[in-house]
C-alpha positions as CSV (number, residue, x, y, z in Angstrom):
1,M,-6.5,-5.4,-39.9
2,R,-3.2,-5.6,-38.0
3,F,0.4,-6.1,-39.2
4,H,3.3,-6.7,-36.9
5,P,5.6,-3.5,-36.8
6,S,8.6,-5.7,-37.9
7,L,7.1,-6.5,-41.2
8,A,9.2,-4.7,-43.8
9,P,7.9,-3.0,-47.0
10,R,9.7,-5.6,-49.1
11,D,7.6,-8.3,-47.6
12,F,4.3,-6.9,-48.7
13,P,4.4,-8.1,-52.3
14,L,4.9,-11.7,-51.1
15,L,2.2,-11.3,-48.6
16,L,-0.3,-9.8,-51.1
17,D,0.7,-12.2,-53.9
18,A,-0.8,-15.0,-51.7
19,L,-4.2,-13.4,-52.0
20,P,-6.4,-14.3,-55.0
21,A,-8.1,-10.9,-55.2
22,P,-6.6,-7.8,-56.6
23,V,-5.1,-5.9,-53.5
24,I,-2.9,-2.9,-53.1
25,A,-1.3,-1.5,-49.9
26,V,-1.0,2.3,-49.4
27,D,1.1,4.3,-47.0
28,A,0.3,7.1,-44.7
29,A,1.0,9.6,-47.5
30,N,-1.5,7.7,-49.8
31,R,1.3,6.3,-52.0
32,L,1.4,2.9,-53.4
33,A,3.3,0.6,-51.1
34,A,2.7,-2.8,-52.8
35,A,0.3,-4.5,-55.3
36,S,-0.7,-8.1,-55.6
37,A,-0.1,-10.1,-58.7
38,A,-3.9,-10.1,-59.3
39,W,-3.8,-6.2,-59.2
40,T,-1.0,-5.9,-61.7
41,A,-2.8,-8.1,-64.1
42,I,-5.5,-5.4,-64.2
43,D,-2.9,-2.5,-64.1
44,P,0.6,-3.5,-65.3
45,A,1.8,0.1,-64.9
46,A,1.3,0.0,-61.0
47,Q,4.5,1.1,-59.4
48,P,5.3,1.3,-55.6
49,G,5.8,5.0,-54.7
50,E,3.3,6.5,-57.2
51,P,0.2,8.3,-55.9
52,A,-2.5,5.8,-55.0
53,A,-5.2,8.0,-56.5
54,E,-3.5,7.8,-59.9
55,A,-3.2,4.0,-59.8
56,L,-6.9,3.7,-58.7
57,A,-8.1,6.0,-61.4
58,R,-6.0,4.2,-64.0
59,A,-7.2,0.7,-62.9
60,L,-10.8,1.7,-62.3
61,P,-11.8,4.6,-64.6
62,C,-15.4,4.0,-63.4
63,L,-14.7,5.7,-60.1
64,A,-15.0,9.4,-59.7
65,P,-11.7,11.3,-58.4
66,A,-13.6,12.8,-55.5
67,A,-14.9,9.3,-54.4
68,I,-11.4,8.0,-54.6
69,D,-10.1,10.8,-52.4
70,A,-12.8,10.2,-49.9
71,L,-11.9,6.4,-49.8
72,L,-8.3,7.1,-49.3
73,A,-9.0,9.7,-46.6
74,G,-11.1,7.1,-44.6
75,E,-14.3,9.0,-45.2
76,R,-15.7,6.1,-47.2
77,E,-15.3,2.4,-46.4
78,F,-16.0,1.2,-50.0
79,L,-16.7,2.1,-53.5
80,V,-18.8,0.3,-56.0
81,C,-17.6,0.2,-59.7
82,S,-20.4,-0.7,-62.1
83,A,-18.0,-1.4,-65.0
84,A,-15.4,-3.8,-63.4
85,P,-12.2,-4.5,-65.3
86,G,-11.0,-7.9,-66.4
87,T,-12.8,-11.0,-65.3
88,L,-14.5,-9.6,-62.2
89,G,-17.9,-9.5,-63.8
90,S,-20.3,-6.6,-64.4
91,G,-19.6,-4.9,-61.0
92,A,-17.0,-4.7,-58.3
93,R,-16.6,-3.3,-54.7
94,L,-13.3,-1.5,-53.8
95,T,-13.1,-2.0,-49.9
96,R,-10.7,0.0,-47.7
97,A,-9.3,-1.6,-44.5
98,P,-7.1,0.4,-42.2
99,V,-4.0,-1.4,-40.9
100,E,-2.9,-1.1,-37.3
101,G,0.6,-1.7,-35.9
102,S,2.5,-0.9,-39.2
103,A,4.7,2.1,-39.8
104,A,4.8,1.3,-43.6
105,V,1.2,0.7,-44.5
106,A,-1.8,2.7,-43.5
107,A,-4.5,0.7,-45.4
108,V,-5.2,-2.2,-47.7
109,L,-7.6,-1.9,-50.7
110,A,-9.1,-4.9,-52.0
111,L,-11.2,-5.2,-55.2
112,L,-14.0,-7.9,-55.0
113,P,-16.6,-8.8,-57.5
114,E,-20.1,-7.8,-56.8
115,P,-22.3,-10.4,-58.5
116,A,-26.0,-10.2,-58.9
117,G,-28.0,-10.6,-55.7
118,E,-25.6,-8.5,-53.7
119,P,-28.3,-7.3,-51.2
120,D,-29.0,-10.9,-50.2
121,R,-25.4,-11.7,-49.9
122,Y,-24.6,-8.8,-47.7
123,R,-27.8,-9.4,-45.7
124,R,-26.5,-12.9,-44.9
125,L,-23.2,-11.4,-43.8
126,V,-24.8,-8.9,-41.5
127,E,-27.1,-11.5,-40.0
128,E,-24.3,-13.9,-39.3
129,A,-22.0,-11.3,-37.8
130,N,-20.6,-11.4,-34.3
131,D,-21.3,-7.7,-33.7
132,I,-24.6,-5.9,-33.4
133,M,-25.3,-4.0,-36.6
134,F,-28.2,-1.5,-36.9
135,S,-29.4,1.5,-39.1
136,L,-31.0,4.7,-38.0
137,D,-33.1,7.3,-39.8
138,R,-32.6,11.1,-39.4
139,Q,-34.6,11.2,-36.2
140,G,-32.4,8.5,-34.7
141,R,-35.1,5.8,-34.9
142,F,-34.2,2.1,-35.6
143,T,-34.8,1.1,-39.3
144,E,-32.8,-2.2,-39.3
145,M,-31.2,-4.5,-36.8
146,N,-29.4,-7.8,-37.3
147,R,-30.3,-11.0,-35.6
148,L,-27.7,-10.7,-32.9
149,G,-29.1,-7.3,-31.9
150,Y,-32.5,-8.7,-31.2
151,E,-31.1,-11.7,-29.3
152,V,-28.9,-9.6,-27.0
153,S,-31.4,-6.8,-26.4
154,G,-34.5,-9.0,-25.9
155,Y,-36.6,-6.9,-28.1
156,T,-38.6,-8.2,-31.0
157,P,-38.6,-6.4,-34.4
158,A,-42.1,-5.0,-33.7
159,E,-40.9,-3.5,-30.5
160,L,-37.7,-2.1,-31.8
161,I,-38.1,-0.8,-35.3
162,G,-39.3,2.6,-35.4
163,S,-38.4,3.4,-31.7
164,S,-35.7,5.9,-30.6
165,A,-32.2,4.5,-30.3
166,A,-32.0,6.4,-27.1
167,S,-34.0,3.6,-25.4
168,F,-30.8,1.5,-25.9
169,V,-28.5,4.0,-24.2
170,V,-28.2,4.7,-20.4
171,P,-29.5,8.1,-19.6
172,E,-26.1,9.6,-18.6
173,H,-24.7,8.7,-22.1
174,R,-27.5,10.1,-24.2
175,P,-26.2,13.6,-24.6
176,R,-22.8,12.3,-25.9
177,V,-24.5,10.0,-28.4
178,A,-26.7,12.7,-29.6
179,E,-23.8,14.9,-30.2
180,A,-21.9,12.1,-32.1
181,L,-25.0,11.4,-34.4
182,A,-25.2,15.2,-35.3
183,R,-21.5,15.1,-36.3
184,I,-22.0,11.9,-38.5
185,W,-24.9,13.7,-40.1
186,A,-22.8,16.7,-40.8
187,G,-20.2,14.6,-42.5
188,Q,-17.5,14.9,-39.8
189,H,-15.2,12.0,-38.7
190,V,-16.4,10.6,-35.3
191,P,-14.0,8.5,-33.2
192,V,-15.2,5.2,-31.9
193,L,-17.5,5.7,-28.9
194,E,-17.6,3.6,-25.8
195,V,-21.3,3.5,-24.7
196,E,-23.3,1.6,-22.2
197,F,-26.4,0.0,-23.5
198,V,-29.4,-1.1,-21.4
199,F,-31.5,-4.0,-22.6
200,K,-35.1,-5.1,-22.1
201,S,-34.2,-7.1,-19.0
202,G,-32.5,-4.1,-17.4
203,E,-29.0,-5.7,-17.9
204,R,-26.2,-3.1,-18.8
205,R,-23.3,-3.8,-21.0
206,W,-20.6,-1.7,-22.6
207,F,-20.2,-1.5,-26.4
208,E,-17.7,0.0,-28.7
209,V,-19.7,1.8,-31.5
210,K,-18.7,2.9,-34.9
211,G,-21.0,4.8,-37.2
212,R,-21.1,6.2,-40.8
213,T,-23.7,7.8,-43.1
214,V,-25.8,5.8,-45.6
215,R,-26.2,7.5,-49.1
216,D,-28.5,7.1,-52.0
217,G,-26.3,8.9,-54.5
218,D,-25.4,12.2,-53.1
219,T,-28.3,12.2,-50.5
220,I,-27.7,11.0,-46.9
221,T,-30.6,8.6,-46.1
222,G,-29.5,7.4,-42.6
223,T,-26.7,6.1,-40.6
224,F,-25.3,2.6,-40.3
225,H,-23.6,1.4,-37.0
226,V,-21.5,-1.5,-35.7
227,A,-21.5,-2.2,-31.9
228,R,-19.0,-4.6,-30.3
229,D,-19.5,-5.8,-26.8
230,I,-16.5,-4.8,-24.7
231,T,-18.0,-5.4,-21.2
232,E,-15.4,-8.1,-20.4
233,R,-12.6,-6.1,-21.9
234,R,-13.6,-3.1,-19.7
235,A,-13.9,-5.2,-16.7
236,L,-10.5,-6.7,-17.3
237,S,-9.1,-3.2,-17.8
238,E,-10.8,-2.0,-14.7
239,A,-9.6,-4.9,-12.7
240,R,-6.1,-4.3,-13.9
241,E,-6.3,-0.6,-13.0
242,L,-7.6,-1.5,-9.6
243,L,-4.7,-4.1,-9.2
244,S,-2.2,-1.4,-10.3
245,R,-3.6,1.2,-7.8
246,A,-3.7,-1.4,-5.0
247,A,-0.3,-2.6,-5.8
248,A,1.1,1.0,-6.0
249,A,-0.3,1.6,-2.5
250,A,1.3,-1.4,-1.0
251,P,5.0,-2.2,-0.2
252,I,5.0,-5.0,-2.8
253,V,6.0,-5.8,-6.3
254,I,3.9,-7.9,-8.6
255,W,5.3,-9.2,-11.9
256,A,4.2,-11.7,-14.5
257,I,6.0,-13.4,-17.4
258,D,5.0,-15.6,-20.2
259,M,6.5,-19.0,-20.9
260,E,9.4,-17.4,-22.8
261,G,10.4,-15.3,-19.8
262,R,9.1,-12.0,-21.2
263,Y,7.6,-9.6,-18.7
264,T,3.9,-9.0,-19.2
265,L,3.2,-7.1,-15.8
266,L,5.2,-5.1,-13.5
267,E,3.5,-3.1,-10.7
268,G,3.9,-2.2,-7.1
269,G,4.6,0.5,-4.6
270,A,8.0,-1.1,-3.7
271,L,9.3,-0.8,-7.2
272,G,11.2,2.4,-6.3
273,R,13.3,0.6,-3.7
274,Y,14.6,-1.6,-6.6
275,G,15.2,1.3,-8.9
276,L,12.3,0.4,-11.2
277,R,9.1,2.0,-12.5
278,P,5.7,0.4,-13.1
279,G,5.7,-1.3,-16.6
280,E,9.3,-0.5,-17.2
281,L,10.4,-4.1,-17.9
282,V,7.4,-5.2,-19.9
283,G,8.5,-6.9,-23.0
284,Q,12.0,-7.5,-21.8
285,S,13.4,-10.9,-20.7
286,I,13.6,-11.8,-17.1
287,F,16.6,-13.9,-17.8
288,E,18.5,-11.0,-19.3
289,F,17.4,-8.7,-16.4
290,N,18.6,-11.2,-13.8
291,R,21.6,-12.5,-15.7
292,D,23.8,-11.7,-12.6
293,A,21.6,-13.4,-10.1
294,P,21.7,-17.2,-10.8
295,E,19.7,-17.9,-7.6
296,R,16.8,-15.8,-8.8
297,L,17.0,-17.4,-12.3
298,A,16.7,-20.9,-10.7
299,E,13.6,-19.7,-8.9
300,V,12.1,-18.5,-12.1
301,R,12.8,-21.8,-13.8
302,R,11.1,-23.6,-10.9
303,G,8.1,-21.6,-11.4
304,L,8.0,-22.0,-15.2
305,A,8.3,-25.7,-14.6
306,G,4.8,-25.5,-12.8
307,E,5.9,-25.3,-9.1
308,A,4.2,-23.0,-6.8
309,F,6.5,-22.0,-3.8
310,T,7.6,-19.2,-1.5
311,T,11.1,-18.1,-1.0
312,T,13.1,-15.3,0.6
313,G,16.2,-13.4,-0.5
314,A,18.1,-10.1,-0.5
315,W,18.3,-7.4,-3.2
316,R,20.7,-4.6,-2.5
317,D,19.8,-3.3,1.0
318,T,16.3,-5.0,1.2
319,V,15.0,-8.4,2.3
320,Y,12.1,-9.7,0.2
321,E,9.7,-12.7,0.4
322,A,8.5,-13.9,-3.1
323,H,5.5,-16.0,-3.7
324,Y,5.6,-17.7,-7.1
325,V,2.3,-18.9,-8.8
326,P,2.2,-20.5,-12.2
327,L,-0.4,-18.9,-14.5
328,R,-2.9,-21.2,-16.5
329,D,-5.2,-20.7,-19.4
330,A,-8.8,-21.9,-19.7
331,S,-7.6,-25.4,-20.7
332,G,-5.3,-25.7,-17.7
333,A,-2.1,-25.4,-19.6
334,Q,0.6,-23.2,-18.0
335,S,0.7,-19.9,-19.8
336,G,3.2,-18.0,-17.6
337,L,4.3,-17.2,-14.1
338,M,3.4,-14.5,-11.6
339,A,5.2,-13.6,-8.5
340,V,4.2,-11.3,-5.6
341,V,7.3,-9.9,-3.8
342,L,6.9,-8.5,-0.3
343,D,9.5,-6.2,1.1
344,I,10.1,-7.7,4.6
345,T,13.1,-5.7,5.5
346,E,11.4,-3.8,8.4
347,R,9.9,-7.1,9.6
348,V,13.2,-8.9,9.6
349,R,14.9,-6.0,11.4
350,A,12.2,-5.9,13.9
351,A,12.4,-9.6,14.6
352,E,16.2,-9.3,14.9
353,A,15.7,-6.4,17.4
354,R,13.2,-8.5,19.4
355,A,15.6,-11.3,19.5
356,R,18.3,-9.1,20.6
357,A,16.1,-7.5,23.3
358,D,15.1,-11.0,24.5
359,K,18.7,-12.0,24.6
360,L,19.7,-8.9,26.5
361,E,16.8,-9.4,28.9
362,A,18.0,-12.9,29.7
363,L,21.6,-11.8,30.1
364,T,20.4,-9.0,32.4
365,I,18.5,-11.4,34.6
366,L,21.5,-13.8,34.7
367,A,24.0,-11.0,35.5
368,G,21.8,-9.6,38.2
369,G,21.3,-13.0,39.9
370,V,25.0,-13.9,39.7
371,A,26.1,-10.5,41.0
372,H,23.7,-10.7,43.8
373,D,24.9,-14.2,44.9
374,F,28.5,-13.2,44.2
375,N,28.1,-10.3,46.6
376,N,26.8,-12.5,49.3
377,L,29.8,-14.8,49.0
378,L,32.2,-11.9,48.9
379,V,30.7,-10.6,52.3
380,G,31.8,-13.9,53.8
381,I,35.2,-13.8,52.2
382,L,36.0,-10.2,53.2
383,G,34.6,-10.6,56.7
384,N,36.5,-13.7,57.5
385,A,39.7,-12.3,56.0
386,A,39.3,-9.2,58.1
387,L,38.8,-11.3,61.3
388,A,41.7,-13.5,60.5
389,L,44.0,-10.4,60.2
390,L,42.8,-9.2,63.6
391,E,43.9,-12.5,65.2
392,L,47.3,-12.7,63.6
393,P,50.3,-10.9,65.0
394,E,52.1,-8.2,62.9
395,G,54.9,-10.4,61.9
396,S,52.9,-13.6,60.9
397,P,53.9,-14.8,57.5
398,A,50.1,-15.5,56.8
399,R,49.3,-11.8,56.8
400,P,50.4,-11.0,53.3
401,I,48.4,-14.0,52.1
402,L,45.2,-12.7,53.6
403,Q,45.8,-9.3,52.4
404,E,46.0,-10.5,48.8
405,I,42.7,-12.4,49.5
406,E,41.2,-9.2,50.6
407,D,42.6,-7.3,47.4
408,A,41.2,-10.0,45.2
409,A,37.9,-9.9,46.9
410,R,37.6,-6.1,46.5
411,R,38.4,-6.4,42.8
412,L,35.7,-9.1,42.5
413,A,33.4,-6.7,44.3
414,D,34.1,-4.0,41.7
415,L,33.2,-6.5,39.0
416,S,30.1,-7.5,40.9
417,R,29.1,-3.8,41.0
418,Q,29.5,-3.5,37.2
419,M,27.3,-6.6,36.6
420,L,24.7,-5.0,38.9
421,A,24.8,-1.8,37.0
422,F,24.3,-3.7,33.8
423,S,21.4,-5.4,35.2
424,G,19.9,-2.1,36.3
425,R,19.7,-3.4,39.9
426,G,22.7,-1.4,41.1
427,Q,20.9,2.1,41.5
428,F,20.5,2.7,45.2
429,V,20.5,6.6,45.3
430,R,18.2,9.0,43.4
431,Q,19.2,12.6,43.8
432,P,19.9,15.6,41.5
433,V,23.2,15.1,39.8
434,D,25.4,17.6,38.0
435,V,26.4,15.5,34.9
436,S,29.3,17.8,33.9
437,A,30.8,17.5,37.4
438,A,30.5,13.7,37.3
439,V,32.1,13.5,33.9
440,A,34.8,15.9,35.0
441,E,35.8,13.4,37.8
442,A,35.9,10.5,35.4
443,A,37.8,12.4,32.7
444,A,40.4,13.7,35.3
445,A,41.1,10.1,36.3
446,A,41.4,8.9,32.7
447,S,43.7,11.9,31.7
448,R,46.5,10.5,33.9
449,E,47.2,7.9,31.3
450,H,45.8,9.3,28.1
451,P,45.1,12.9,26.8
452,V,41.3,13.8,27.2
453,E,39.9,16.9,25.7
454,R,37.1,18.3,27.9
455,Q,34.3,20.4,26.5
456,L,31.9,20.4,29.5
457,A,28.9,22.8,29.5
458,R,28.0,24.8,32.5
459,G,24.5,25.4,33.9
460,L,23.0,22.1,32.6
461,P,19.8,21.0,34.1
462,P,20.4,18.3,36.7
463,V,19.7,14.6,36.2
464,L,17.8,12.6,38.8
465,G,20.0,9.6,39.5
466,D,22.9,8.0,41.2
467,P,26.1,10.1,41.1
468,G,28.4,7.1,41.6
469,Q,26.7,5.2,38.8
470,L,26.8,8.2,36.4
471,R,30.5,8.6,37.2
472,L,31.0,4.9,36.4
473,A,29.1,5.2,33.1
474,A,31.2,8.2,32.1
475,A,34.4,6.4,33.0
476,A,33.4,3.3,31.1
477,L,32.7,5.4,27.9
478,I,36.0,7.3,28.3
479,A,37.9,4.1,29.0
480,N,36.4,2.4,25.9
481,A,37.4,5.5,23.7
482,V,41.0,5.5,25.2
483,E,41.4,1.7,24.3
484,A,40.2,2.4,20.8
485,S,42.4,5.3,20.2
486,P,46.1,5.3,19.0
487,P,48.6,6.3,21.7
488,G,48.8,9.9,22.3
489,V,45.7,10.7,20.1
490,P,43.2,12.6,22.4
491,V,39.8,11.6,23.3
492,T,37.0,14.2,23.2
493,V,34.4,14.4,26.0
494,R,31.5,16.8,25.8
495,T,28.4,17.5,27.7
496,R,25.4,19.5,26.5
497,R,21.6,19.9,26.6
498,E,19.4,18.6,23.7
499,T,15.7,18.8,23.1
500,V,14.6,15.7,21.2
501,A,11.6,15.5,19.0
502,A,9.2,12.5,18.7
503,G,11.1,9.7,16.9
504,G,14.5,11.5,17.1
505,L,15.9,8.7,19.3
506,A,14.3,5.7,17.7
507,H,17.6,3.9,17.3
508,A,18.8,4.4,20.9
509,H,20.0,1.5,22.8
510,P,18.5,-0.4,24.6
511,G,15.3,1.0,23.2
512,P,13.5,4.1,21.6
513,L,13.4,7.2,23.8
514,P,10.5,9.6,24.2
515,A,10.6,13.2,23.0
516,G,11.9,15.7,25.7
517,D,14.9,17.5,27.2
518,Y,18.0,15.4,27.7
519,V,21.5,16.0,29.1
520,V,24.0,14.4,26.7
521,V,27.4,12.9,27.5
522,E,29.3,12.6,24.2
523,V,32.7,10.8,23.9
524,I,34.5,10.7,20.6
525,D,37.5,8.5,19.8
526,R,39.7,8.6,16.6
527,G,40.2,4.9,16.4
528,E,39.5,2.4,13.6
529,G,35.8,2.4,14.1
530,I,33.3,-0.4,14.7
531,D,32.4,-3.0,12.1
532,P,28.7,-2.5,11.2
533,A,28.2,-6.3,11.6
534,L,29.2,-6.0,15.3
535,Q,27.5,-2.8,16.3
536,H,24.3,-4.6,17.7
537,R,26.6,-6.7,19.9
538,I,28.9,-4.3,21.6
539,F,26.5,-3.7,24.6
540,E,26.3,-7.5,25.4
541,P,28.1,-8.5,28.6
542,F,31.3,-10.2,28.2
543,F,31.4,-9.4,24.4
544,T,34.8,-7.8,23.5
545,T,37.0,-7.5,20.4
546,R,40.1,-6.7,22.5
547,F,42.4,-9.3,23.8
548,T,42.5,-7.8,27.4
549,G,39.0,-6.7,27.7
550,R,36.3,-8.3,30.1
551,G,33.4,-7.0,28.0
552,L,31.5,-5.3,30.8
553,G,32.3,-1.6,30.1
554,L,29.7,-0.9,27.5
555,A,27.3,-3.4,29.1
556,T,27.7,-1.3,32.3
557,V,26.8,1.9,30.4
558,S,23.7,0.2,28.9
559,G,22.5,-1.0,32.3
560,I,23.1,2.5,33.9
561,A,21.3,4.2,31.0
562,R,18.4,1.8,31.3
563,G,18.2,2.4,35.1
564,H,18.0,6.2,34.5
565,R,15.4,5.8,31.7
566,G,18.0,6.9,29.2
567,G,19.8,5.4,26.2
568,V,22.9,5.3,24.2
569,V,23.4,6.2,20.5
570,V,26.4,5.0,18.6
571,E,27.7,6.5,15.4
572,S,30.7,4.7,13.7
573,A,32.2,3.5,10.6
574,P,35.4,1.5,9.8
575,G,38.4,3.9,9.6
576,A,36.4,6.9,11.0
577,G,36.4,6.3,14.7
578,A,33.3,6.1,16.9
579,T,31.0,8.6,18.8
580,F,29.0,7.4,21.9
581,R,26.2,9.6,23.2
582,L,24.6,8.9,26.6
583,Y,21.2,10.5,26.7
584,L,19.9,11.2,30.3
585,P,16.5,12.7,31.0
586,A,16.7,16.2,32.4
587,A,15.1,16.4,35.9
588,G,11.7,18.1,35.9
589,G,11.8,18.6,32.1
590,S,13.6,21.9,32.8
């Protein structure tokens, strides 16, 4: 018997009064919790709170005190009273039914008439039961079996009666069953056993088995057992456990709700990313949990309306993909909603990184082609301007014009070299380079206009590359830092050696770098920092946040790093300045 935990003690009299039979409810301390009107007709003195044993002894003087104590303790399921009170007839049976799910009631005791012909009546009940019922003798042999037992097992009465009950039990469970039978014979309480039975056909099924002794007076004559088939329940439990383990091992969240929006399932290995634990929300309302997320509530309502769909969204710092599937019962009616939520944050980030890489590759090809054609045109402009100057006398008014053309063409040549450097096609010399010396030259030029703090290490391993391009990369990093810094606030430039472990430079630009020894050029400014939303764009050519910038400085650094099999790492936050680190592989791994 099961009561809802919310049922209050004051509700029990109304509940029991609706029953025609004399019934009382007792609490865990074996005190009277409530009595039906039919019971108070037998015992008007019955009062809630009094010891139940006293009330039973007063109403049923035919029962021995020891038998009443055994019934209240749960050691007996019923007692027979030969001299029944009131109009119950010549005999009555007091039956005890434990109550589950109630903090106020432990058991209900009902007094029912036991008319003549009781054995036949109870035999009919046993035969029509939905559980297997059987009796055993002291040797554990079958003495009785109900109809369902024969139907399910496949045995006939001639085959079964007198045979050992061990033939019903799979071999690996027999020692446990033998121990339980011995404890029942010893008068001990034995918890419900879950046992796997094997039938005549070889089929195996799980049963939940309860047992008690059968007495003739004070003599134990055998044991009586009730076996309930729990195969499907165990299979469902095992499936749910398997689902829970599988979900816990995957970066997903699985939840289910009923039609009122109450969580009935919450599992998944990604729950921790959302600050949740398995099962934490079960019983709670999904509408209350998501009260501040109207877009998610709209999705839930779509699913509860019977629609199956997939959507994406964001939760805190993660991106998810949710697959909504309506749940239906055996009749096809919708009984709830389930969602499988996949954490696709890394997938989205990888796709964004691939898109940026593809864009950068396209810009690289474009910049290289433009710079190459640009150089060819500049050769003609500079050559013809030089020839024209040779032909003109010193005092010719056209000479200053031609000289301005030459100056503009040389500036365009510098711009072309930067574009070639970005494309990685501008490296023409490969030789051992002292990086600290190259950085010192670039810092000295920049320090004429802005203070630069130099912390350049000596004795660094050389880098195999183009000295001019490395000076250009250092100069571009320093110029970028100077432009970001307030006037008069120094920029710091350092060089050092660093040994990087595998995965240590996974976030380098333009791509992850392998483990090994690197020479590092570090440039630190104390400006306003870089907006995180723009950090992935700062190396694009012609992208700039400054009014006077051309957007080629950091693009040049990126191209030179790529051409030297190195990379750039950026650390910045709004209001905290920025640190750029150029990693260059040390020559020979020394």
